[in-house]
Every structure is written in structure tokens, then in C-alpha cells.
N, C-alpha and C positions, 0 to 999 in steps of 0.2 A: 810696622816691623817688616823689613825686607825679607825676601825669600832667601834662605840659606842654600847656596848652590855649590856643588862639587863638579869641576870640569875634568873629564877623563878623555885623553887622546894620546896616542903614542908619538905623534909628531909635535915636537916642541913649538914650532911656529904656529901651528893650528891651536894648540893648547894655550899658548901665551896670548895669541890674538883674541881668542874667544874670552879668556879671562879678563883681559884689559877692556875689551869692548863691552862685555856684559857688566863688568864691575863699574862702569861709568853710569849705569842706570841706577836711579834711586830705588828701583823695584827689587834689585838683586844685591846680595852680599856674597861675593865669591869667597867661600870659607876654606877652599883648598883645591889642589889639582892632583891628578894621578896620571901615570904614564902607561899603565897596563891594568888588566882586569883584576889581578890579585891586589895591587895597590889600591884600586878603586874600592874593593870590598873592605879592606883594612881602614881606609880613610873614611868611608861612610860610617863604619862602626864608631870610630874615634871622634869624628867631627860632627856627626848627626845632622847632615844637610836635609833640607826639605825636598830638594830636587837634585838629581844627578844627571848631568848632560854627558851621555856615554857614547863613545865611538864603538863600532862593531869589530873591526879587524884590528886586533892588537895581540901582542905577545903574552905569554903566560896563560891568561884566560881571555877568551874573546868576550865581546860585549854581552852576548846572550848568556854565556856561562856566568859572567860576573853579575849580570842582572838577577839571575836566579839565586845565586848565593847571597847577594846583597839583600834581596827582598825576603829571604828566609830569616836573616838576622835582624833586619830593620823593615818590617812589613809596611810601615806607614810612609816610607820614602817613595817618591815618584821618580821614574826614570824616563827621560826623553833621549831617544837614540838619535844621534847625528852621524850619518855615514855617507861614504862615497860608493858603497856597495849597494847599488840600487836593486831591489827585489831579491829573490833567492832565498835560500834556506836560512841564512843567518838572520835576515830581517824577520822572517816568520818565527824563528826560534826566540828572538828577543821579545816579540809580542806574546808568544806563548809563555815565556818566562815571567811576564808581568809588566813589560815596558808599557807606558801610557800611550806613547805615540812614536812614530819614526819620521824623521826629517832627513832630507838629503842635503849634502854639503853645498849644493848650489843655491840653497835658501839664503836669503838675506838675514842680517843680524836682527832686524825687526821681527821677522818671522820666527826666529829662534826665541827671542824674548817673549813674543806672544804665546808660544807653545809652553814655555816655562811657567808663565803666569797662569795660563789656562789649566795646567795640571797641578798647580800647587795645592797642597793639602788644605782641607777646611781649617779655618782658624788662622791661617797665614794670610794676612792682608797686605798685599804689595802697595 
């Protein structure tokens, strides 16, 4: 059974490219996308993904705030942060909120896929 993945990024090109590239893997089923933190929380509750790939710098709620709210409502969900904001308070805030790991957007798609599979909840076998 593939990992159910929600992709969250406010840039359509990044969001669509990640969804398409990760969706080609037999390990992942992209169940939805969101363009801001509030949509991410709503989509996670509705779609019940195993893993959320979360941008940090977004409108409405940033990725750290969205991670905290999402994990309060769906504590079994894993969050992988993918950001261009290297270091700093938002990255620390996301980890403090419960994100499993932080990757930078200069990582390759294989690195992103490896992180998603590494953090997938027990019982989900990619």
C-alpha cells in the first residue's frame, strides 16, 4: 500500500512539479495538494494522508503554524518540511511543532522521496 501524501506549497509550479514527480513513484499516492497553511490543515483532516510535504513560508498560516495545528488534529500524521528558508526561526519552529525532518529545496527528488518513506508511519509499507 503506497504512502498517502499531501503536498503543500504556495507556488503552483513547485506544488505541481512535486506532485507529478512524486506521484510517478509506486511508493507514493499523492492524495491532494494545498496552497497555504490553512488549506493544509483542512486537507489533512479531510484526506487523512500518512505524510504531509510542507513548505514553510506561505500565506494565511506558515508551515510551522500549520504543522502544529495539523498534528493536534491528526497526531499520527508525519510532516516533512521542504523549504528554501534555510535555518532560522521558522525551521526551528517547525521542528518544535513536531515536523519529522526539514529538507531544503535544493535537495533532489530522490532525497525527498527517501525522507517521505523514512518517516512514514508504522504499518505503512511502501
